[in-house]
N, C-alpha and C positions, 0 to 999 in steps of 0.2 A: 621452516618451523612455523606453524599456524596455531594461534592460541584462541581460547574460547572468546575472549573479548573482541578479537578481530572478526570472528564469524558473527558475533552479535552486531557489531557495527555494520557489517555487510548486509545482514538481514534487515536492519533498520533503515538502510538506504532503499531497500525494496518495499518494505512495509513499515513506514515511520510510526513510532509509538504515539505521536501526536494525533494520529487518525483513530486510535483505539477509543472505544466508549469508556466512560467513567466507571461503569459497572463491571468492566471486563478486567482480566488480569493477563496482560501480555508482557513478554520479556523473559529474562532468565529466571527460572523457577528453582533450579538446583544446579550447583556447580561453582567453580572458581574461574573468574575471568582470566586469570593468569595461567591456567592449565593448558597443556599442549593438547592438540586434537589430531587424531590419526585418520578418522573417517567420520563423515556426517551421514546420518540416515534421516530421510524426510518421510513423515507419516502423518496420517490424519488425526488419529486418536491414541492417547497413551493406553496401551493394552499389553498384557503379558506376552502375547505373541510377537509384538514389536520388539520388546526387550530381548526375547529369545533370538530373534533375527539379528539384532544388534550384536549380541554375544557371538553368534555364528560368523558374522562378517567383520568383527573387530571395530564396530562403530562406537565411538565414545561421546558423540554429540548428537542428541536426538532432537530434531526440529519438528515440533508438532504444530498442527493448526489448532486443535482444541487444547485448552490449558489442563495440566495435571492438577494444579492448585487453582481453583476457581474462586471460592469464597475463603475468607480468613479461617484458619484452622485453630480450634480450641484444644485439640488433642491429636496425636498421631498413633493410631492403632495399626500395628504392622501386619496384622492378619487379614485386614480388609482394605478395600479401595477407599481413598487413594494412598493411605499409609503404607500399604504393601509395596506399591511402586516407588514411593518416595524413599523408603528404606533401601529398596533394591538399587535405586540409582546412586544413593550415597555409598553403599557398600562396594558397588562396582566402579565408582569414580566416573559416573556418567554426568554430562551436562544436559539439562532439560530446558528447552526454550519453547515458548508458545507465541506464534504469530496468528492471533485469532481475528478480532475485528480490525486490527491494524492491516492485515492482509485482505480482509473482506473489502475494505475501503480503498485499497491501494490502486494506483493507476493501471497496473498490470496484475490485478489480483484475481480473486476467486470467480467473480461473475464474468470477467473478461475471458477466462479460460473456459467457462461453461458456454458462453456465447460462441466461442470458436469451435468447441466440441460439437455444437449443434449446427454449425455451418451458417450462422447468421452473417449477413453481409452488410455493407455500408459502414459509415462512421458510427461506431457504437456509442450511443448517448448514455450518459449517467442517469440512472433513475432517481436517486436520492443523494444529492451532493453532500460531502463532508469535508471538514478541514477548513483552515483559515488562510487568508492572504495577507501579505504585508507589502507596503510600498517602501522601496529602498532608494535613498537619494545619496549620491556621493559627489563631491566637488573635486575636480582634478585638472591639472594643466592640460591645455589643448593637445599637446604632443603625446600625452599619455592616455588620452580618452579611449582610443580604440583598444589598447591593451587591457584597461580596466573593464571595459564593456565585454570583451571576450572572456575574461576571467569570471565575470558574473554569469555569463551564459553557461560556461562549463560547470558552474556550481549549481545550476538548476533555476536560475532567474530568467525572467523575460519570456515565459511561455504564455501565449494567448491563443486558445483554439489550436489550429493547425500551424500556427506561426511560432518561430523561436527567435531569440536574440532581439526581442522587442524592447526598445528603449526610447526615451525622449530626451533630447539634448538642447540646452539653452546656454548661450554664452554670457559671461558677466565678469565682473572684477572682484577678485578676492583680496582681502587685506589681512595683514598679520604683522606682529612685531615679535621677533624671537628674543627669548631671555638669554641670560649669560651662558646657560648650559645647552642652549639650542644649537643645532647644526642644520640650518635651513637648506633645502634642496635648491631654492631660488633666493636670490637676494642675500642680505647680510643681517646677522643678528644685531639687536639693539636699534634697528632702524625700521620705521613703518614702511612696509612694502605693499605695492599694488601689483597684482598679477592677473593676467587674463586667464580665466579658468572656464571650464565647461561643467555645467550641472547635468549629471546623468541620473535619470530616474527610471525605475523598472519595477515590475511586480515580482514577488518571490513567494512560494509556499512557506507558511509559517515554519514547517519542519526543516526547511533548508536555509533559514535566515542565518544561522551560525556559520554554515559553510560559505554562504555568499559574502558575509562580512569578512571572514578569513581570507577568501579569494581576492576580494577587492583591496584589502589591506596589503596583501602580499604583492599585488601588481602595482600598487600606488607608489609614487616616488617619495611622498612626504613621510617624515618620521612621525607626524601627528596627522591623522586622516580625519577630515570633516565628513561625517557620515550620519544620516538620519534614517530611522526605521519607524513607520507608523502603520496602524491597521487600516485596511480598506474593506469595503463590502465585497462579498463573493467567496467562492471556494476555488482551490487550486484545480487546474485543468486535469480532468480524468479521475479526480478523487471522489469516491462515494460508493454507495451500494447499488447493485443492479446495473444492467445494461439493456439497451433497446437496439434491435437490429431487424433486418428483413430476411425472409426466407427466399430461397432460390425460385420457388413457385408457390402459388396459393395452395393451401391444404385444408382439408376438413379437420375438425377437432380430433377425430379418431386417427386420421392419417398422421397428424402431428404427434399424437401419443405414441404411435408405432415408431415414428422417426426418433423421438426422444429415447424410447426404450432401446432401440438398436444402437443409437449413438453412444449412450452411456453404459450399455451392457447390464442394465438393471431394469426390471419391470416398473413401469410407471402407471399412475391411475389418472384417468380423466374424471375430474370431480365437479367441473362446472362447464356446461356446453350450451351457449345460447343459439347454436345452430348456424353460424355464419362461417364463410370461408376465411382463412387466416393468412395474413401476409406479414404484419408487424408483430414481433414477439418480444416481450420483456422477460429477462431471466434474472434470478437472484439465487446464488448458491447458499445452501443451508436452510435456515428457518425463515421463510419470507412471507408468512401469512399476513403479518401486520402491515405490509406494504401495498396491499390490494387497492386502497383508495388512490395512492400515488400512481400505481400502474394504470388504473382506469383513466386518471386525469392525463396521463402521458399520451393517450391515443392508441396504445397497444391493443391488438385484437386478442392476444393470448398471453398467458403468464406461466412460466415454468419455474418451479421452486420446490421446496420441501416443507414438511410439517404444516400442512394446511388443515385447520380444524373445521368443525361443523359450522361455526358461525362465520368463518372466513368464506366458506363456500356460499352461504346464503347471501352474503354481501356481494360477492363476485357475480352471482346470478342476477341480482337486482341491478347491477351496473353493466350487464351485458358482456361480461368478460369470460372468455374461456380460460380455465385453469387446469394445469396438469401438475399433480403432486408426484414428483420423480424421486422423492426420498432425500433425507438430509445428507447422508454420506455420498450418495450417487451424484448429487449436484456439486459436491466439493472436491471429490477425488480427481477430476480433470485438472485441478489447479496445482497438484503436487509436482508434476513433471516440469511445468513452467517455472515454479519456484526453485526447483533444483537447478535448472538451466541458468536462471538469473544469478543464483548464488555461485555457480561454477565460474561465471565470468568475473567474479569479484574476489574469490579466494582460491589459493592453490592447495586444495586438499580434495581427496576423493569424496564424491557425493553420490548417494544412491537414493532411489525412491523405494519405500517399503513395498513388499508384495502383499501386505495385509490390506484388505479392501474394505475397511470399516473404520 
């Protein structure tokens, strides 16, 4: 028996709400966290056709990329969008969840899927990092240090670049005096004790701090754990918008446009072409015109995204950047299947990707 709240928690492990922009509206938009779920349907945009497909397949949890409720509502008119779909969801007992910028900026999110769909190679660099880091420090008896460090790693701490389980350990002496109600793991209550301990410090994404604290506390032998968390500069590994990779071979701008169109199954437009051959490509699923300065600064030869406007094109041309507008939906649709697969690994409920391609 899987409930709405369990699926919410699983989605937020994939696309943490802390990565969402302040102007966005991610999370549960309609539904009861305690309700049972029979089937999940993953789709890009809340549309009547998706609702019809959900009814046909018996899906009662709709996981969308685009929010149904974007801005605060002052009224709900059930004959027009979005009121019609809100009312329909409530009548039919559907749960509606949106993973928008939270999934855009996720380590295995929208732009990673787009880069893979286009066959980009190499270590995919983040174009515009997002998210916050924390340093977690815990003090533990030496014989328990490995167990606590392992628990922290399993909770998502200690990732630096391509390395995992990164910690720094120093030895020292811990002191404590247990009160009358204490039950110390080492020593006796009422007496000042000196214990050889290890200080373990590691980095952890801000969105995983709670899990890391719980994991360290569960693995720790003390009934009262000495643990500190404080902010550090930087962003969590792999979190942010856009990715940069390389093509299998150098292409002209028009050859790249043809490759993009064929790979995504939608026609794309070459909107800026400085006339050089292309090897390094930046991609950003959805609306990416505002990131052109960052793309140019990254050293990319070309940029594949959607919703590129007239002034974006002028700027790109002045910066010597090839730009292909592949369309908003076309650059995001490749991410639905990976999202469904990641969710399948976390919850035991049937999950399908919608056939609606918009």
